[in-house]
C-alpha positions as a printed NumPy array, in Angstrom:
array([[ -8.796,  29.394,   7.347],
       [ -6.498,  30.84 ,   4.16 ],
       [ -7.01 ,  29.912,   0.571],
       [ -3.78 ,  27.924,  -0.25 ],
       [ -5.123,  25.712,   3.074],
       [ -8.72 ,  25.649,   1.968],
       [ -7.467,  24.628,  -1.704],
       [ -5.03 ,  21.68 ,  -0.409],
       [ -8.002,  20.083,   1.62 ],
       [ -9.676,  20.099,  -2.061],
       [ -6.708,  18.307,  -3.229],
       [ -6.925,  16.186,  -0.575],
       [-10.95 ,  15.463,  -0.366],
       [ -9.963,  14.562,  -4.557],
       [ -7.214,  12.288,  -3.577],
       [ -9.711,  10.228,  -1.071],
       [-12.763,  10.01 ,  -3.691],
       [-10.466,   8.287,  -6.239],
       [-11.028,   4.729,  -6.256],
       [ -7.716,   3.499,  -6.086],
       [ -6.734,   5.498,  -3.135],
       [ -9.777,   4.379,  -0.897],
       [ -9.204,   0.897,  -1.527],
       [ -4.982,   1.653,  -0.48 ],
       [ -6.734,   3.221,   2.928],
       [ -8.836,   0.078,   3.462],
       [ -5.704,  -2.261,   2.851],
       [ -3.882,  -0.813,   5.417],
       [ -6.888,  -1.457,   8.053],
       [ -6.386,  -4.643,   6.932],
       [ -3.112,  -4.923,   7.321],
       [ -2.882,  -3.842,  10.949],
       [ -1.757,  -7.06 ,  12.778],
       [  0.764,  -8.448,   9.631],
       [  2.147,  -4.868,  10.037],
       [  2.263,  -5.36 ,  13.993],
       [  3.598,  -8.458,  13.875],
       [  6.28 ,  -7.6  ,  10.827],
       [  7.067,  -4.379,  13.594],
       [  7.71 ,  -7.332,  16.385],
       [ 10.071,  -9.252,  14.143],
       [ 11.613,  -6.556,  12.702],
       [ 12.688,  -5.008,  15.923],
       [ 14.061,  -8.429,  17.63 ],
       [ 17.467,  -7.691,  15.167],
       [ 20.144,  -5.948,  17.175],
       [ 20.938,  -2.405,  15.187],
       [ 23.617,  -0.89 ,  17.593],
       [ 25.058,   2.204,  16.374],
       [ 27.454,   1.395,  13.652],
       [ 26.206,  -1.515,  13.175],
       [ 23.314,  -1.887,  11.269],
       [ 24.15 ,  -4.388,   8.802],
       [ 21.434,  -7.893,   9.541],
       [ 18.88 ,  -5.131,   9.849],
       [ 19.455,  -4.444,   6.869],
       [ 19.62 ,  -7.507,   5.127],
       [ 16.48 ,  -8.3  ,   6.38 ],
       [ 14.934,  -5.138,   5.261],
       [ 16.95 ,  -5.503,   1.773],
       [ 14.764,  -8.943,   1.959],
       [ 11.693,  -7.591,   2.682],
       [ 12.101,  -4.857,   0.417],
       [ 12.409,  -7.108,  -3.029],
       [  9.576,  -9.63 ,  -1.726],
       [  7.719,  -6.73 ,  -1.966],
       [  8.302,  -5.788,  -5.597],
       [ 10.544,  -2.744,  -5.351],
       [ 12.6  ,  -1.845,  -7.814],
       [ 16.67 ,  -1.983,  -7.888],
       [ 16.749,  -2.909,  -3.972],
       [ 20.366,  -2.094,  -3.321],
       [ 22.424,  -1.226,  -0.278],
       [ 24.583,   2.028,  -0.397],
       [ 28.219,   2.94 ,   0.327],
       [ 27.028,   3.9  ,   3.32 ],
       [ 24.397,   1.074,   4.437],
       [ 21.399,   2.519,   3.625],
       [ 18.604,   0.259,   2.435],
       [ 17.138,   1.765,  -1.354],
       [ 14.046,   0.284,  -3.474],
       [ 11.822,   2.008,  -5.893],
       [  8.814,   2.425,  -6.877],
       [  8.673,   3.603, -10.28 ],
       [  6.445,   7.245, -11.112],
       [  5.556,   8.429, -14.588],
       [  8.28 ,  10.943, -14.216],
       [ 12.101,   9.517, -12.372],
       [ 13.035,  13.279, -11.78 ],
       [ 12.419,  14.84 ,  -8.433],
       [ 11.627,  11.546,  -6.248],
       [  9.449,  11.472,  -3.009],
       [ 11.852,   9.86 ,  -0.396],
       [ 10.015,   8.023,   1.995],
       [ 12.172,   6.947,   5.268],
       [ 12.329,   5.299,   7.986],
       [ 16.076,   4.32 ,  10.411],
       [ 17.84 ,   1.16 ,  10.805],
       [ 19.749,   2.071,  13.967],
       [ 18.856,   2.404,  17.859],
       [ 20.322,   3.698,  20.592],
       [ 20.977,   0.611,  22.391],
       [ 24.663,  -0.306,  22.529],
       [ 25.395,  -4.033,  21.586],
       [ 24.435,  -6.895,  23.487],
       [ 21.224,  -5.315,  25.069],
       [ 18.517,  -7.915,  25.23 ],
       [ 15.386,  -7.178,  22.785],
       [ 13.033,  -9.624,  23.147],
       [  9.414,  -7.839,  22.694],
       [  7.145,  -8.686,  25.189],
       [  3.342,  -8.158,  24.952],
       [  1.345,  -7.413,  27.928],
       [ -2.002,  -6.68 ,  27.329],
       [ -1.7  ,  -6.231,  24.182],
       [  1.376,  -4.049,  24.763],
       [  4.614,  -4.693,  23.252],
       [  7.515,  -3.696,  25.185],
       [ 10.715,  -4.063,  23.333],
       [ 13.709,  -1.426,  22.918],
       [ 13.696,  -0.093,  20.083],
       [  9.582,  -0.865,  19.073],
       [  8.749,   2.213,  18.541],
       [ 11.973,   4.209,  17.643],
       [ 11.829,   3.427,  15.156],
       [ 10.566,  -0.145,  14.58 ],
       [  7.48 ,   1.762,  13.78 ],
       [  8.684,   3.854,  10.699],
       [ 10.1  ,   0.902,   9.338],
       [  7.257,  -1.389,   9.733],
       [  5.08 ,   1.62 ,   8.008],
       [  7.486,   1.652,   5.001],
       [  6.2  ,  -1.872,   4.185],
       [  2.537,  -1.294,   4.75 ],
       [  2.667,   0.935,   2.064],
       [  4.548,  -0.739,  -0.154],
       [  1.762,  -3.491,  -0.509],
       [ -0.785,  -0.887,  -0.23 ],
       [  0.095,   0.579,  -3.142],
       [  0.974,  -2.816,  -4.857],
       [ -2.669,  -4.065,  -4.152],
       [ -4.115,  -1.004,  -4.782],
       [ -2.456,  -0.566,  -8.607],
       [ -1.851,   3.218,  -7.741],
       [  0.952,   4.461,  -9.738],
       [  2.723,   7.742,  -8.455],
       [  3.138,  10.258, -10.895],
       [  6.671,  10.97 ,  -9.567],
       [  8.93 ,   8.006,  -8.836],
       [  8.466,   6.504,  -4.276],
       [ 12.509,   6.169,  -3.068],
       [ 12.341,   4.048,  -0.064],
       [ 15.048,   4.117,   2.02 ],
       [ 16.38 ,   2.23 ,   5.495],
       [ 18.661,   4.426,   6.455],
       [ 21.441,   4.199,   8.376],
       [ 22.898,   6.403,  11.395],
       [ 20.251,   8.83 ,  12.192],
       [ 20.782,   8.256,  16.079],
       [ 22.861,   9.916,  18.662],
       [ 26.79 ,   9.976,  17.072],
       [ 25.341,   8.808,  13.916],
       [ 25.178,  12.219,  12.885],
       [ 22.677,  11.476,  10.004],
       [ 25.458,  10.   ,   8.132],
       [ 23.121,   8.084,   6.19 ],
       [ 20.999,  10.72 ,   4.794],
       [ 23.816,  12.94 ,   4.036],
       [ 25.295,  10.566,   1.785],
       [ 22.17 ,  10.222,   0.461],
       [ 22.119,  13.606,  -0.812],
       [ 25.39 ,  13.498,  -1.508],
       [ 24.499,  10.782,  -4.274],
       [ 21.548,  11.105,  -4.992],
       [ 20.59 ,  15.148,  -6.536],
       [ 17.243,  13.757,  -7.902],
       [ 15.414,  13.792,  -4.959],
       [ 12.313,  16.45 ,  -4.814],
       [ 11.167,  15.757,  -1.597],
       [ 11.583,  14.324,   1.796],
       [  9.7  ,  12.653,   4.089],
       [ 10.773,  10.912,   7.424],
       [  8.704,   8.135,   9.892],
       [  9.142,   8.372,  13.475],
       [  6.964,   7.003,  16.394],
       [  4.244,   9.321,  17.529],
       [  0.315,   9.93 ,  17.401],
       [ -0.722,  10.857,  14.038],
       [ -1.174,  14.872,  13.266],
       [  2.482,  15.293,  14.85 ],
       [  4.366,  17.031,  12.439],
       [  7.861,  18.242,  12.017],
       [  9.236,  20.656,   9.218],
       [ 11.521,  22.807,  12.205],
       [ 14.955,  20.534,  11.944],
       [ 16.808,  20.989,  15.513],
       [ 20.212,  21.97 ,  13.888],
       [ 23.132,  20.582,  16.817],
       [ 27.077,  20.547,  16.982],
       [ 28.16 ,  18.053,  19.728],
       [ 32.512,  17.875,  20.601],
       [ 34.264,  15.837,  22.619],
       [ 36.896,  18.249,  24.461],
       [ 39.934,  16.812,  26.082],
       [ 42.173,  18.757,  28.673],
       [ 46.05 ,  17.118,  28.7  ],
       [ 48.646,  18.231,  31.198],
       [ 51.677,  16.842,  33.329],
       [ 50.267,  15.399,  35.785],
       [ 51.692,  14.577,  39.679],
       [ 51.359,  14.063,  43.121],
       [ 48.661,  15.971,  44.652],
       [ 51.488,  17.399,  47.508],
       [ 54.359,  16.722,  45.954],
       [ 54.322,  18.464,  43.001],
       [ 51.397,  20.632,  43.916],
       [ 51.32 ,  23.237,  42.25 ],
       [ 51.099,  22.004,  38.405],
       [ 47.986,  22.831,  36.876],
       [ 45.302,  19.837,  36.521],
       [ 43.258,  18.773,  33.47 ],
       [ 40.5  ,  18.496,  35.698],
       [ 40.75 ,  22.266,  37.15 ],
       [ 40.494,  23.016,  33.532],
       [ 37.504,  21.369,  32.538],
       [ 36.102,  22.788,  35.962],
       [ 36.29 ,  26.048,  34.767],
       [ 35.26 ,  25.202,  31.515],
       [ 32.101,  23.971,  32.541],
       [ 31.377,  27.29 ,  34.784],
       [ 31.837,  29.296,  32.217],
       [ 29.911,  27.351,  29.96 ],
       [ 27.064,  26.981,  32.017],
       [ 27.036,  30.792,  32.798],
       [ 26.228,  31.851,  28.541],
       [ 23.154,  32.935,  28.163],
       [ 20.824,  31.628,  24.789],
       [ 17.811,  32.998,  23.226],
       [ 14.628,  31.886,  23.993],
       [ 13.446,  32.386,  20.315],
       [ 14.973,  31.295,  18.506],
       [ 14.901,  28.362,  21.045],
       [ 18.755,  27.164,  21.421],
       [ 19.969,  25.009,  24.139],
       [ 23.937,  23.46 ,  25.555],
       [ 24.368,  20.592,  27.916],
       [ 28.012,  19.358,  28.936],
       [ 26.311,  15.997,  29.121],
       [ 29.329,  14.533,  30.219],
       [ 32.638,  14.037,  32.077],
       [ 35.64 ,  11.529,  32.619],
       [ 39.114,  11.871,  34.28 ],
       [ 41.741,  12.411,  36.756],
       [ 44.104,   9.089,  38.035],
       [ 43.099,   9.026,  41.784],
       [ 41.988,  11.053,  44.517],
       [ 45.883,  11.93 ,  45.347],
       [ 46.396,  13.334,  41.947],
       [ 47.066,  16.339,  39.865],
       [ 44.952,  15.351,  37.134],
       [ 46.545,  14.429,  33.806],
       [ 43.151,  14.112,  31.684],
       [ 40.047,  14.704,  31.62 ],
       [ 37.029,  15.053,  29.325],
       [ 33.782,  16.255,  28.472],
       [ 31.374,  15.831,  26.118],
       [ 29.145,  19.092,  24.897],
       [ 25.996,  19.41 ,  23.165],
       [ 24.688,  22.789,  21.46 ],
       [ 21.153,  22.873,  19.685],
       [ 19.101,  25.715,  18.641],
       [ 16.413,  25.476,  15.612],
       [ 18.585,  28.287,  13.873],
       [ 21.664,  27.471,  12.257],
       [ 23.075,  31.439,  13.01 ],
       [ 22.012,  31.27 ,  16.875],
       [ 23.631,  27.645,  16.903],
       [ 26.921,  28.728,  15.083],
       [ 26.909,  31.888,  17.412],
       [ 26.874,  29.483,  20.661],
       [ 29.302,  27.271,  19.191],
       [ 31.139,  30.36 ,  18.686],
       [ 31.005,  31.46 ,  22.292],
       [ 31.27 ,  27.62 ,  24.108],
       [ 34.809,  27.482,  22.06 ],
       [ 36.23 ,  31.161,  22.968],
       [ 35.373,  29.753,  27.212],
       [ 36.752,  26.173,  26.803],
       [ 40.19 ,  28.401,  25.558],
       [ 39.752,  30.774,  27.95 ],
       [ 39.696,  28.003,  30.508],
       [ 42.772,  26.685,  29.707],
       [ 44.059,  29.711,  30.098],
       [ 43.123,  30.523,  33.479],
       [ 44.501,  27.191,  34.685],
       [ 48.122,  27.975,  33.536],
       [ 47.804,  31.702,  34.132],
       [ 46.91 ,  30.144,  37.94 ],
       [ 50.265,  28.539,  38.433],
       [ 52.192,  30.304,  36.397],
       [ 54.429,  27.261,  34.687],
       [ 53.84 ,  28.178,  31.248],
       [ 51.577,  26.532,  29.181],
       [ 51.553,  22.795,  30.305],
       [ 47.58 ,  22.539,  30.004],
       [ 46.303,  21.602,  26.269],
       [ 42.791,  20.999,  24.433],
       [ 42.14 ,  18.874,  21.93 ],
       [ 38.457,  20.321,  20.842],
       [ 36.77 ,  17.129,  18.635],
       [ 33.977,  18.385,  16.381],
       [ 31.452,  14.817,  16.974],
       [ 28.521,  15.77 ,  15.579],
       [ 26.788,  18.183,  13.127],
       [ 23.113,  18.252,  12.205],
       [ 22.079,  21.588,  10.562],
       [ 19.469,  23.449,  11.376],
       [ 16.249,  24.856,   9.486],
       [ 12.645,  25.903,   9.543],
       [  9.707,  25.96 ,   6.839],
       [  7.018,  28.693,   6.745],
       [  3.893,  26.956,   8.426],
       [  2.379,  27.873,   4.921],
       [  4.524,  26.352,   3.046],
       [  3.225,  23.949,   0.94 ],
       [  4.677,  21.016,   2.296],
       [  3.589,  21.717,   5.664],
       [ -0.41 ,  22.893,   4.517],
       [ -0.692,  19.688,   2.829],
       [  0.465,  17.708,   5.909],
       [ -1.928,  19.861,   7.725],
       [ -4.48 ,  18.937,   5.231],
       [ -4.3  ,  15.537,   5.554],
       [ -4.434,  15.299,   9.229],
       [ -7.569,  17.738,   8.787],
       [ -9.254,  14.988,   6.497],
       [ -8.879,  12.438,   9.259],
       [-10.347,  14.818,  12.105],
       [ -7.036,  15.383,  13.619],
       [ -5.627,  18.702,  15.198],
       [ -2.413,  19.107,  13.581],
       [  0.499,  19.545,  15.737],
       [  4.38 ,  21.138,  15.054],
       [  6.797,  19.576,  17.014],
       [ 10.577,  20.66 ,  16.757],
       [ 12.607,  17.462,  16.283],
       [ 16.297,  16.618,  15.446],
       [ 15.898,  13.727,  12.582],
       [ 16.356,  12.781,   9.091],
       [ 14.593,  15.138,   8.072],
       [ 16.864,  18.126,   8.752],
       [ 18.748,  17.648,   6.149],
       [ 16.597,  17.743,   3.06 ],
       [ 15.004,  21.139,   4.989],
       [ 18.464,  22.722,   5.469],
       [ 19.237,  22.072,   1.972],
       [ 15.656,  24.111,   0.973],
       [ 13.963,  21.114,  -0.21 ],
       [ 10.609,  20.341,   1.04 ],
       [ 10.367,  17.826,   4.371],
       [  8.679,  16.628,   6.896],
       [  8.912,  14.061,   9.765],
       [  5.546,  12.418,  10.193],
       [  3.992,  10.511,  12.942],
       [  3.498,   6.288,  12.564],
       [  0.678,   6.251,  14.246],
       [ -0.138,   4.028,  17.438],
       [  0.733,   5.145,  21.177],
       [  4.452,   4.372,  22.269],
       [  6.604,   6.005,  25.312],
       [  9.683,   5.085,  27.069],
       [ 11.688,   5.392,  23.646],
       [ 15.562,   4.93 ,  24.611],
       [ 15.48 ,   3.468,  27.634],
       [ 15.059,  -0.372,  27.936],
       [ 11.691,   0.127,  29.012],
       [ 10.741,   1.451,  25.506],
       [  6.44 ,   0.078,  24.338],
       [  4.167,   0.393,  21.932],
       [  0.161,   0.022,  22.097],
       [ -0.797,  -0.741,  18.068],
       [ -4.466,   0.122,  18.76 ],
       [ -5.601,   2.238,  16.034],
       [ -1.989,   2.609,  14.221],
       [ -3.379,   2.363,  10.692],
       [ -4.329,   5.77 ,  10.766],
       [ -0.816,   6.933,  11.53 ],
       [ -0.004,   4.74 ,   8.136],
       [ -2.477,   6.365,   6.104],
       [ -1.608,  10.338,   7.319],
       [  1.726,   9.061,   5.566],
       [  0.107,   8.095,   2.499],
       [ -1.964,  10.5  ,   1.825],
       [  0.729,  12.647,   2.164],
       [  3.432,  11.027,   0.415],
       [  0.653,  10.6  ,  -2.783],
       [  0.208,  14.225,  -2.154],
       [  3.804,  15.255,  -2.614],
       [  4.166,  12.555,  -5.507],
       [  0.825,  12.88 ,  -7.427],
       [ -1.191,  10.114,  -9.311],
       [ -0.29 ,   9.379, -12.898],
       [ -3.677,  10.252, -14.761],
       [ -5.185,  11.475, -11.709],
       [ -3.985,  14.133,  -9.647],
       [ -0.387,  16.27 , -10.33 ],
       [  2.035,  16.665,  -7.055],
       [  0.77 ,  19.397,  -4.936],
       [  4.123,  20.894,  -3.989],
       [  6.03 ,  20.071,  -6.95 ],
       [  5.633,  23.721,  -8.618],
       [  7.114,  22.228, -12.259],
       [  4.789,  20.376, -13.577]])
């Protein structure tokens, strides 16, 4: 173990020895059942993509009831509240996302079987939102005053084509964020410090179309799409940095006996390296344009097929060294609970902060979960308070505690 890790473990031991911190940790254990009940209640409020308003209003009410200051909803729909610290600069964000992947009309009726809760969204990110609320209660109950102001945020647009719109807006309107934490489902000790970036495109091929016999010889939008997919599927990508791609959706054509007038595909490209992502993007887009040319050239009728390429997703990639202060502190907290820290690259709200060079992590809220993004999603709350405890200690290490401990990651103090 290097000196940095030993120093950070001593910082955590010193923090845990403080009576107020001990009280907060004990509170999280005692608050376990009320937090689980609250998690079930908030999950019951639908929050389809771009329709998070109802759940946002519920979180606003909870933030206000729990005594956060200046609770408000910003122009993008994020719900924001503050627990003031001794220092108002370089605020520490603790966040979870309101939206789920499930479309409007999805039945969300939590069912409990043998202690396990089944409901779409119960873990992703019902658990994250519930952790925010129990942390606020624990901090108030223990009378901890953070060194740096804590900024609690329930974000919109984390999932899918939401494209991190909530957290992107947050960083555009708040230039005083010193560090960022996002809470997602998962076992304590799972830590994300590497942001998996993604570029996503909707590609639409258009042509004149016609009858499969009477107009034979005209280029086909579906054939052009097929040529593009073939070329993209043959692209090589590096294993390090991990880089991936897929054509996830296709549709088009009118009937089996028609030359297709229209075809469309959805292209997803990902990497933990922004440079590798941009290189893949350039080559994939070149495949599309070459496919259009090849289909037109095949029939010699001129430029009849055209492609409209529309970007529908842009999540920045980024990484933090394993010995970076934020990562080292998270490891120290995990080890203080006897956990083995595990780094898991993901695409989360933390992507934006990481890409900006701001210390940021995505942490696991605790409990056991599975079936995320399916109607069979479930959450087992047994021992879940441990997740909330790890998030609490990391947040306090980031912020520091007024008159007791400085921030472990903000070097300007």
